[in-house]
MARNUMAR-69522 format. One record per residue (C-alpha): residue in one letter; x negated, y negated, z negated. Coordinates in steps of 0.25 Angstrom, whole numbers, plus 5000, padded with zeros to 4 digits. Layout:
BEGIN
<residuo a	u X	v Y	w Z>
...
//
This chain:
BEGIN
<residuo m	u 4397	v 4779	w 5066>
<residuo g	u 4399	v 4772	w 5079>
<residuo s	u 4402	v 4758	w 5077>
<residuo a	u 4416	v 4753	w 5082>
<residuo d	u 4409	v 4741	w 5089>
<residuo f	u 4397	v 4749	w 5094>
<residuo p	u 4399	v 4760	w 5104>
<residuo d	u 4391	v 4773	w 5103>
<residuo r	u 4382	v 4777	w 5115>
<residuo e	u 4393	v 4786	w 5121>
<residuo d	u 4403	v 4775	w 5122>
<residuo q	u 4392	v 4766	w 5129>
<residuo d	u 4389	v 4777	w 5139>
<residuo q	u 4404	v 4778	w 5142>
<residuo m	u 4406	v 4763	w 5145>
<residuo s	u 4406	v 4757	w 5159>
<residuo t	u 4412	v 4745	w 5166>
<residuo t	u 4423	v 4745	w 5176>
<residuo p	u 4420	v 4737	w 5189>
<residuo n	u 4428	v 4725	w 5184>
<residuo g	u 4419	v 4724	w 5172>
<residuo n	u 4430	v 4723	w 5162>
<residuo f	u 4431	v 4737	w 5157>
<residuo e	u 4422	v 4748	w 5151>
<residuo k	u 4424	v 4763	w 5150>
<residuo v	u 4424	v 4769	w 5136>
<residuo d	u 4429	v 4783	w 5134>
<residuo g	u 4437	v 4783	w 5146>
<residuo s	u 4444	v 4770	w 5142>
<residuo q	u 4444	v 4756	w 5148>
<residuo v	u 4439	v 4746	w 5138>
<residuo p	u 4439	v 4731	w 5141>
<residuo n	u 4426	v 4724	w 5142>
<residuo i	u 4424	v 4713	w 5132>
<residuo e	u 4417	v 4700	w 5135>
<residuo n	u 4407	v 4695	w 5125>
<residuo n	u 4417	v 4686	w 5118>
<residuo g	u 4424	v 4699	w 5113>
<residuo e	u 4437	v 4697	w 5120>
<residuo l	u 4445	v 4707	w 5128>
<residuo s	u 4444	v 4705	w 5143>
<residuo q	u 4456	v 4713	w 5148>
<residuo n	u 4464	v 4726	w 5144>
<residuo v	u 4462	v 4735	w 5133>
<residuo p	u 4455	v 4749	w 5132>
<residuo t	u 4462	v 4763	w 5131>
<residuo f	u 4460	v 4772	w 5119>
<residuo p	u 4458	v 4787	w 5118>
<residuo e	u 4468	v 4787	w 5106>
<residuo g	u 4459	v 4798	w 5100>
<residuo g	u 4452	v 4810	w 5106>
<residuo v	u 4441	v 4818	w 5099>
<residuo r	u 4432	v 4806	w 5098>
<residuo g	u 4443	v 4797	w 5092>
<residuo s	u 4447	v 4807	w 5082>
<residuo l	u 4433	v 4809	w 5077>
<residuo v	u 4432	v 4794	w 5076>
<residuo v	u 4445	v 4794	w 5067>
<residuo l	u 4439	v 4805	w 5059>
<residuo g	u 4426	v 4799	w 5057>
<residuo a	u 4432	v 4785	w 5054>
<residuo a	u 4441	v 4792	w 5043>
<residuo l	u 4430	v 4799	w 5037>
<residuo s	u 4422	v 4785	w 5036>
<residuo v	u 4433	v 4778	w 5029>
<residuo f	u 4436	v 4790	w 5020>
<residuo a	u 4421	v 4788	w 5015>
<residuo t	u 4421	v 4773	w 5014>
<residuo f	u 4435	v 4767	w 5013>
<residuo g	u 4440	v 4779	w 5006>
<residuo w	u 4430	v 4777	w 4995>
<residuo v	u 4434	v 4763	w 4993>
<residuo n	u 4448	v 4768	w 4992>
<residuo a	u 4444	v 4776	w 4980>
<residuo w	u 4439	v 4763	w 4973>
<residuo g	u 4450	v 4764	w 4962>
<residuo v	u 4443	v 4776	w 4956>
<residuo f	u 4430	v 4768	w 4955>
<residuo q	u 4438	v 4755	w 4949>
<residuo e	u 4443	v 4764	w 4938>
<residuo y	u 4430	v 4772	w 4936>
<residuo y	u 4422	v 4759	w 4935>
<residuo q	u 4431	v 4752	w 4925>
<residuo t	u 4430	v 4764	w 4916>
<residuo h	u 4415	v 4768	w 4918>
<residuo q	u 4404	v 4760	w 4923>
<residuo l	u 4411	v 4746	w 4925>
<residuo r	u 4421	v 4747	w 4913>
<residuo s	u 4416	v 4733	w 4908>
<residuo e	u 4419	v 4727	w 4921>
<residuo s	u 4433	v 4721	w 4925>
<residuo p	u 4441	v 4728	w 4936>
<residuo s	u 4439	v 4716	w 4945>
<residuo a	u 4424	v 4717	w 4944>
<residuo i	u 4424	v 4732	w 4947>
<residuo s	u 4434	v 4731	w 4959>
<residuo w	u 4423	v 4722	w 4966>
<residuo i	u 4416	v 4735	w 4968>
<residuo g	u 4427	v 4742	w 4976>
<residuo s	u 4432	v 4729	w 4983>
<residuo l	u 4417	v 4727	w 4988>
<residuo q	u 4417	v 4741	w 4994>
<residuo i	u 4430	v 4739	w 5001>
<residuo f	u 4425	v 4725	w 5006>
<residuo f	u 4413	v 4731	w 5012>
<residuo q	u 4422	v 4742	w 5018>
<residuo f	u 4431	v 4732	w 5025>
<residuo a	u 4420	v 4722	w 5029>
<residuo g	u 4411	v 4733	w 5034>
<residuo m	u 4398	v 4728	w 5027>
<residuo l	u 4393	v 4740	w 5021>
<residuo v	u 4394	v 4755	w 5023>
<residuo g	u 4409	v 4759	w 5023>
<residuo g	u 4413	v 4746	w 5029>
<residuo l	u 4404	v 4748	w 5041>
<residuo t	u 4412	v 4761	w 5044>
<residuo i	u 4426	v 4756	w 5043>
<residuo s	u 4427	v 4746	w 5054>
<residuo p	u 4419	v 4754	w 5064>
<residuo c	u 4428	v 4766	w 5060>
<residuo f	u 4441	v 4759	w 5063>
<residuo a	u 4436	v 4752	w 5075>
<residuo a	u 4430	v 4765	w 5081>
<residuo t	u 4444	v 4772	w 5079>
<residuo s	u 4451	v 4761	w 5086>
<residuo h	u 4443	v 4763	w 5098>
<residuo y	u 4449	v 4777	w 5100>
<residuo f	u 4464	v 4773	w 5097>
<residuo n	u 4474	v 4762	w 5101>
<residuo k	u 4488	v 4767	w 5100>
<residuo r	u 4484	v 4777	w 5089>
<residuo r	u 4475	v 4767	w 5082>
<residuo g	u 4483	v 4766	w 5070>
<residuo a	u 4484	v 4781	w 5068>
<residuo a	u 4469	v 4782	w 5070>
<residuo l	u 4465	v 4771	w 5061>
<residuo g	u 4475	v 4776	w 5050>
<residuo l	u 4468	v 4790	w 5050>
<residuo v	u 4454	v 4783	w 5049>
<residuo v	u 4459	v 4774	w 5037>
<residuo a	u 4466	v 4786	w 5031>
<residuo g	u 4452	v 4791	w 5029>
<residuo s	u 4450	v 4781	w 5018>
<residuo s	u 4463	v 4786	w 5011>
<residuo l	u 4458	v 4800	w 5011>
<residuo g	u 4445	v 4794	w 5005>
<residuo g	u 4453	v 4787	w 4995>
<residuo v	u 4459	v 4800	w 4991>
<residuo v	u 4447	v 4809	w 4990>
<residuo w	u 4437	v 4799	w 4984>
<residuo p	u 4444	v 4796	w 4971>
<residuo i	u 4446	v 4811	w 4969>
<residuo v	u 4431	v 4814	w 4972>
<residuo l	u 4427	v 4802	w 4963>
<residuo n	u 4436	v 4806	w 4951>
<residuo n	u 4431	v 4820	w 4951>
<residuo l	u 4416	v 4815	w 4952>
<residuo f	u 4418	v 4804	w 4941>
<residuo s	u 4425	v 4814	w 4932>
<residuo s	u 4414	v 4825	w 4934>
<residuo t	u 4399	v 4826	w 4928>
<residuo i	u 4394	v 4819	w 4941>
<residuo s	u 4388	v 4805	w 4939>
<residuo f	u 4395	v 4793	w 4945>
<residuo g	u 4383	v 4791	w 4954>
<residuo w	u 4383	v 4805	w 4959>
<residuo s	u 4398	v 4804	w 4961>
<residuo i	u 4396	v 4793	w 4970>
<residuo r	u 4385	v 4799	w 4978>
<residuo l	u 4393	v 4812	w 4980>
<residuo c	u 4404	v 4803	w 4987>
<residuo a	u 4393	v 4796	w 4995>
<residuo f	u 4388	v 4810	w 5001>
<residuo i	u 4403	v 4813	w 5005>
<residuo m	u 4404	v 4799	w 5012>
<residuo l	u 4391	v 4802	w 5019>
<residuo a	u 4396	v 4815	w 5025>
<residuo l	u 4409	v 4808	w 5029>
<residuo l	u 4403	v 4796	w 5035>
<residuo s	u 4393	v 4805	w 5043>
<residuo v	u 4405	v 4811	w 5051>
<residuo s	u 4410	v 4796	w 5053>
<residuo v	u 4397	v 4792	w 5059>
<residuo a	u 4397	v 4804	w 5069>
<residuo t	u 4412	v 4802	w 5073>
<residuo v	u 4415	v 4787	w 5073>
<residuo k	u 4412	v 4781	w 5087>
<residuo a	u 4416	v 4769	w 5094>
<residuo r	u 4423	v 4771	w 5108>
<residuo l	u 4423	v 4757	w 5113>
<residuo p	u 4411	v 4748	w 5117>
<residuo p	u 4407	v 4736	w 5108>
<residuo r	u 4414	v 4723	w 5109>
<residuo k	u 4404	v 4713	w 5115>
<residuo g	u 4402	v 4700	w 5109>
<residuo k	u 4402	v 4695	w 5094>
<residuo f	u 4403	v 4704	w 5083>
<residuo f	u 4414	v 4696	w 5076>
<residuo l	u 4426	v 4690	w 5084>
<residuo p	u 4430	v 4676	w 5078>
<residuo s	u 4440	v 4675	w 5089>
<residuo a	u 4448	v 4686	w 5082>
<residuo f	u 4452	v 4676	w 5072>
<residuo k	u 4460	v 4669	w 5082>
<residuo n	u 4470	v 4680	w 5082>
<residuo i	u 4480	v 4676	w 5072>
<residuo q	u 4485	v 4690	w 5070>
<residuo f	u 4471	v 4695	w 5066>
<residuo d	u 4470	v 4683	w 5057>
<residuo l	u 4483	v 4686	w 5050>
<residuo l	u 4480	v 4701	w 5049>
<residuo i	u 4467	v 4698	w 5042>
<residuo l	u 4473	v 4688	w 5032>
<residuo a	u 4484	v 4698	w 5030>
<residuo m	u 4474	v 4710	w 5027>
<residuo f	u 4466	v 4700	w 5018>
<residuo v	u 4477	v 4696	w 5009>
<residuo a	u 4483	v 4710	w 5008>
<residuo n	u 4470	v 4717	w 5005>
<residuo i	u 4467	v 4709	w 4993>
<residuo g	u 4478	v 4716	w 4986>
<residuo v	u 4479	v 4730	w 4993>
<residuo f	u 4467	v 4736	w 4987>
<residuo v	u 4470	v 4733	w 4973>
<residuo p	u 4478	v 4746	w 4969>
<residuo i	u 4467	v 4754	w 4976>
<residuo f	u 4457	v 4748	w 4966>
<residuo y	u 4465	v 4747	w 4954>
<residuo l	u 4476	v 4758	w 4954>
<residuo p	u 4468	v 4768	w 4945>
<residuo t	u 4464	v 4757	w 4935>
<residuo y	u 4479	v 4752	w 4934>
<residuo a	u 4483	v 4767	w 4932>
<residuo v	u 4473	v 4769	w 4921>
<residuo e	u 4478	v 4757	w 4914>
<residuo h	u 4492	v 4763	w 4914>
<residuo g	u 4488	v 4776	w 4908>
<residuo m	u 4483	v 4785	w 4920>
<residuo s	u 4470	v 4793	w 4917>
<residuo i	u 4458	v 4788	w 4924>
<residuo n	u 4456	v 4802	w 4931>
<residuo t	u 4470	v 4801	w 4936>
<residuo s	u 4469	v 4787	w 4941>
<residuo f	u 4457	v 4791	w 4950>
<residuo y	u 4468	v 4799	w 4958>
<residuo l	u 4476	v 4786	w 4961>
<residuo p	u 4467	v 4782	w 4972>
<residuo s	u 4468	v 4795	w 4979>
<residuo v	u 4483	v 4795	w 4979>
<residuo l	u 4483	v 4780	w 4984>
<residuo n	u 4473	v 4784	w 4995>
<residuo g	u 4480	v 4797	w 4998>
<residuo a	u 4493	v 4789	w 5001>
<residuo s	u 4485	v 4779	w 5009>
<residuo f	u 4481	v 4790	w 5018>
<residuo l	u 4495	v 4791	w 5023>
<residuo g	u 4496	v 4776	w 5023>
<residuo r	u 4485	v 4774	w 5032>
<residuo v	u 4488	v 4785	w 5042>
<residuo v	u 4503	v 4784	w 5043>
<residuo p	u 4504	v 4769	w 5045>
<residuo g	u 4493	v 4769	w 5055>
<residuo i	u 4500	v 4779	w 5064>
<residuo i	u 4513	v 4771	w 5063>
<residuo a	u 4506	v 4758	w 5066>
<residuo d	u 4503	v 4763	w 5080>
<residuo k	u 4518	v 4763	w 5082>
<residuo f	u 4523	v 4751	w 5074>
<residuo g	u 4511	v 4742	w 5074>
<residuo p	u 4500	v 4741	w 5063>
<residuo l	u 4504	v 4727	w 5058>
<residuo n	u 4519	v 4732	w 5056>
<residuo l	u 4514	v 4743	w 5046>
<residuo l	u 4503	v 4734	w 5040>
<residuo s	u 4512	v 4724	w 5035>
<residuo g	u 4521	v 4734	w 5029>
<residuo a	u 4509	v 4741	w 5022>
<residuo v	u 4504	v 4729	w 5016>
<residuo i	u 4517	v 4724	w 5011>
<residuo s	u 4521	v 4738	w 5005>
<residuo t	u 4507	v 4738	w 4998>
<residuo a	u 4509	v 4724	w 4993>
<residuo i	u 4522	v 4729	w 4987>
<residuo l	u 4516	v 4741	w 4980>
<residuo i	u 4505	v 4732	w 4974>
<residuo l	u 4515	v 4723	w 4968>
<residuo c	u 4522	v 4735	w 4962>
<residuo w	u 4509	v 4742	w 4957>
<residuo t	u 4510	v 4739	w 4943>
<residuo k	u 4524	v 4745	w 4942>
<residuo a	u 4517	v 4759	w 4942>
<residuo t	u 4513	v 4762	w 4928>
<residuo t	u 4513	v 4778	w 4927>
<residuo n	u 4504	v 4788	w 4934>
<residuo v	u 4515	v 4792	w 4943>
<residuo g	u 4517	v 4778	w 4947>
<residuo f	u 4502	v 4776	w 4949>
<residuo f	u 4501	v 4787	w 4959>
<residuo v	u 4514	v 4783	w 4966>
<residuo f	u 4509	v 4769	w 4968>
<residuo a	u 4496	v 4774	w 4973>
<residuo a	u 4502	v 4783	w 4984>
<residuo v	u 4512	v 4772	w 4989>
<residuo f	u 4502	v 4761	w 4988>
<residuo g	u 4491	v 4770	w 4995>
<residuo f	u 4501	v 4772	w 5007>
<residuo c	u 4504	v 4758	w 5009>
<residuo s	u 4491	v 4752	w 5007>
<residuo g	u 4484	v 4763	w 5015>
<residuo a	u 4492	v 4758	w 5027>
<residuo i	u 4486	v 4744	w 5026>
<residuo i	u 4471	v 4748	w 5029>
<residuo s	u 4475	v 4757	w 5040>
<residuo l	u 4485	v 4747	w 5047>
<residuo m	u 4476	v 4735	w 5044>
<residuo s	u 4465	v 4741	w 5052>
<residuo v	u 4474	v 4745	w 5063>
<residuo a	u 4480	v 4730	w 5063>
<residuo f	u 4466	v 4724	w 5065>
<residuo t	u 4462	v 4734	w 5076>
<residuo r	u 4475	v 4730	w 5084>
<residuo i	u 4471	v 4715	w 5085>
<residuo p	u 4460	v 4715	w 5095>
<residuo n	u 4463	v 4717	w 5110>
<residuo d	u 4450	v 4725	w 5112>
<residuo p	u 4447	v 4737	w 5104>
<residuo r	u 4432	v 4734	w 5103>
<residuo q	u 4436	v 4722	w 5094>
<residuo i	u 4443	v 4731	w 5085>
<residuo g	u 4431	v 4733	w 5075>
<residuo t	u 4428	v 4718	w 5075>
<residuo y	u 4443	v 4714	w 5072>
<residuo l	u 4444	v 4725	w 5062>
<residuo g	u 4431	v 4721	w 5055>
<residuo m	u 4434	v 4706	w 5055>
<residuo g	u 4448	v 4709	w 5049>
<residuo m	u 4442	v 4719	w 5038>
<residuo i	u 4432	v 4709	w 5033>
<residuo f	u 4444	v 4700	w 5028>
<residuo v	u 4450	v 4713	w 5022>
<residuo a	u 4437	v 4716	w 5015>
<residuo v	u 4437	v 4703	w 5008>
<residuo a	u 4451	v 4705	w 5003>
<residuo v	u 4448	v 4719	w 4997>
<residuo l	u 4435	v 4713	w 4991>
<residuo i	u 4443	v 4702	w 4983>
<residuo g	u 4456	v 4709	w 4981>
<residuo p	u 4453	v 4720	w 4970>
<residuo p	u 4444	v 4711	w 4962>
<residuo i	u 4454	v 4700	w 4962>
<residuo n	u 4465	v 4710	w 4957>
<residuo g	u 4455	v 4715	w 4947>
<residuo a	u 4453	v 4701	w 4941>
<residuo l	u 4468	v 4700	w 4940>
<residuo v	u 4469	v 4713	w 4933>
<residuo s	u 4458	v 4709	w 4923>
<residuo r	u 4464	v 4695	w 4921>
<residuo y	u 4478	v 4699	w 4918>
<residuo g	u 4476	v 4713	w 4912>
<residuo g	u 4485	v 4720	w 4922>
<residuo f	u 4488	v 4723	w 4937>
<residuo e	u 4501	v 4715	w 4939>
<residuo q	u 4494	v 4702	w 4943>
<residuo a	u 4485	v 4710	w 4952>
<residuo t	u 4496	v 4717	w 4959>
<residuo i	u 4504	v 4704	w 4961>
<residuo f	u 4492	v 4697	w 4967>
<residuo s	u 4489	v 4709	w 4977>
<residuo g	u 4503	v 4712	w 4980>
<residuo v	u 4506	v 4698	w 4984>
<residuo l	u 4494	v 4697	w 4993>
<residuo s	u 4497	v 4710	w 5000>
<residuo l	u 4511	v 4705	w 5003>
<residuo a	u 4505	v 4693	w 5009>
<residuo g	u 4496	v 4702	w 5017>
<residuo g	u 4508	v 4710	w 5022>
<residuo a	u 4515	v 4697	w 5026>
<residuo l	u 4503	v 4692	w 5034>
<residuo v	u 4502	v 4705	w 5042>
<residuo i	u 4517	v 4702	w 5046>
<residuo i	u 4512	v 4688	w 5050>
<residuo a	u 4500	v 4694	w 5058>
<residuo k	u 4510	v 4703	w 5065>
<residuo w	u 4519	v 4691	w 5069>
<residuo a	u 4506	v 4684	w 5074>
<residuo a	u 4505	v 4694	w 5085>
<residuo g	u 4516	v 4687	w 5092>
<residuo k	u 4524	v 4700	w 5094>
<residuo g	u 4535	v 4699	w 5084>
<residuo l	u 4536	v 4705	w 5070>
<residuo l	u 4542	v 4718	w 5075>
<residuo a	u 4531	v 4721	w 5085>
<residuo k	u 4523	v 4733	w 5084>
<residuo i	u 4510	v 4726	w 5080>
//
C-alpha cells in the first residue's frame, strides 16, 4: 500500500517545479511547495475529485478497513464468547481490555491494522476535496460492512465443529486476500510534506485542540454499547446465538450512518453534523437500559448504529479539514487519532468496572452518556472557535 505521506515512483516522476519555484505539478494539479517548517507557502492545490485511480483508492481503502476496523467492530461477539468460554472466570472489565487494546492500536497506528487506517484516509483525501466527505464516508462504511459480516462468520464458525484456533485462522486468510487488493490499489497522489514528522505547531490551532478534546471525551463512552450490547441482551433473556447478530444489525445501520452523513457533510459542513451525531448518540446511551426485550435490543442496535456510525466518518472528515495544505492531512489525522485511541483504550474497561461494581449497566450508561454529551458540546465550541459563527458551514 502506498503511504499517504510517501508518494510512489509514478508521482515522483510527475513532479516538476514552475519557474517561480513555488509550485509542483502532480497529476495535472498545481500543488504548493512547502518549506521545511511544514507551513503552506501560498495557494492550495486542485483535486481530481475521483477518476479511475481515485475510485480504486476508495475501493482499496474500504477493503482495508473492512478487514481491520470491521473486525474490531465485531468485538461484542468475542466479549460474550470469552465470558462464557475461555475467560469465564474473568471480569467483563478485564476481558474488555483485549478489545480496547485492539481499537487503540487501530487508531494509534502502532500495529497492523492501525498502520493501514491513517494512510487510507489520507490517500483518499489526496483525490477529493469538495467530495471528501462522501469519499471518506464510503471508506469508513467498509468497517460497517465488516462489522456486519464478521459476527455472522464468527457465529457460524464458533457453533460448528471447527476449533476456535482454526476459526480465527480462516478469518485471517480472508483478511489476507482483502488486504492484498488494498496494497495494490491505495496510492498517494501528492508528494510528501518536507520537515518534521510531527507538527507541534498544529496545537496552536485552538479549533484543532478543541476537536481533539471533544473526540477524546465523547469516545470514552461511544464504544460501550459496541462492546457490551450482546452481554446486556443475554443477561435480559436473549439466547447467546441470537445475541451474536446484534453487532451485525448495529453495524449494518452504521453503514448508512457513515455514508449518508458523509455525503451531507459536503454541503452543510462536517462539524455541524458531527455535533448532532455525538449528542444523539449520547441520548441513546442514556436510554440504553430502557430496552429490555429482544425487539427492543434490535431496535436500539439499529438506531444506535446509525447515529454512532456517523461519528467515525465525520470525525475523520473534520480532522482533514483543518490543515491548509493537503500533504499535512495524514499528520493532523494521525495526531488527532492518537488521543481518540487513548479514549477508546480506557473507556470500555472503565465501564466494565462499573458494571462489575454495581451489578448492572445503569451507572455505566449514565457515565458514558454524560461524557458523550460533553463531547457534543465541545464540538459546538470547536465550531465557534473557527470564528465564522455557529450557523456557518464548517
